Steps between C-alpha positions, in 0.01 A plus 500: 500500500829680455812335401817662605852447359756300702771729375495706818541180711774367287687830498497511880609148560803505258795735550602726229779374280832673534617667194857421593635220294737274669844501360559174308759266634791466260545122557283247329292249664735216430784679649320578822382135516858377450624722782223393750580131429866554543445675847276214634729226384800667687327502832401139489854347451502264811276232634268599778467319822158469668465623851480238763185471684540540867400237736130459569542351834202707636259331280356175617296265273276306719311216362128540494315317790411149411156395477404212714768605747283453798221246489314692787472800262357275225246349749402859616458620142280184421274579800476872387410378152232266620354775722497724189328227288252449778421872511441522124273197510301609800412837352392343164135438521516225235738287709312265734613422858564141379759635251661695782520213761819338347682847555386488868641158541819605344534799741425270784787260405749780428427664836572157675829465317610854578434510877828337598685713246352823645614407847844425379562854351674751732310804630528805294545307172291663230402161357349398839277811507373432137454123571315576820259748343440252209433224729258701715300615201481145348397345837230765544381447144489114555293555821254730337457270189446185731263696729281601204550863485501497126184307436196664360 
């Protein structure tokens, strides 16, 4: 194995030093420092005023939506959570149908309580569409479970 000197690399990276010597400044460091301090102290003679911030009328700080603002939203979320829990238990082979039966009863009761609320919502309301789909899915699952579609 050959080992080459790094002198060529170092020589290429660093520029040659100039042989010209800089002329020394006739002033001492202390004198230059004193002059610089004197110049900066002369410019800061008065107090400064801060610039006024312009009006921020274009910015509106809206409060975040309150939870529990609409009880119908809560009931819809509860039905969706029940459907999700039902789905998880139904796909788990270790959970028996007897363990799932209380969820089916809960879905039945929630559907009955939400029927009148569904009819009170105006057409085109997004919540009405979500609630309608959730109620159809839960009613279908209640019917399938009671009919015996999930028995072995």
